[in-house]
C-alpha positions, 0 to 999 in steps of 0.5 A: 136052908131057909132065911139064908144070909152070910150074917145068918150062916156066921151066927151058927155053930156046927153040930154033928151031922151024919147020913145022907139025910143030913146032906144038902139039896141042889137047891140048897147048895145053890142058895148057899153059894149065892151068899158066899163071894167067890165060893164055888162047887168043885166040879170034880170033887163036889166040895165047897172051894175057894182060892185066897191070895196074899202078899206073901208066905207070912200072910198066907200062914197067918190066915191058914192059923186063923182057919185052923182056929175056926176049924178047932172051934167049930170041930169041922175041918177043911182040906187046905193047900197051902202055897207061898202066896195063896191058900186053897180052902175045900170043905166037904162033910164026910159023914154025909157024903157030900156038903152039909150045913156045916160046911157053909157056916164054916166058909161063912167064918172064913169070910170073916178073916179076909173082911177084917184084913 
């Protein structure tokens, strides 16, 4: 990933990525993590992960629905753990067996949700 910034990720859209060659290197993953505040690589699953906290269930569900809208638009779907006042968002690209650029694009778009509210 060259010329990487949060803004450049937000401006991109997901495309179909398949096979190991479409996966990101450790260097690219580290570069992506450097521009995504609070996101980290899960040690056990290798997924891109972040926990978001909210005041109550209503705000948690509003966030979940907004994430679902991003997933639908980008055709790239995270795993979500939904609780009363928090939501854990986890991205990986099953077709590459790890992380792809799509995971970082979607994570950047999810960051926009928090920046706006």
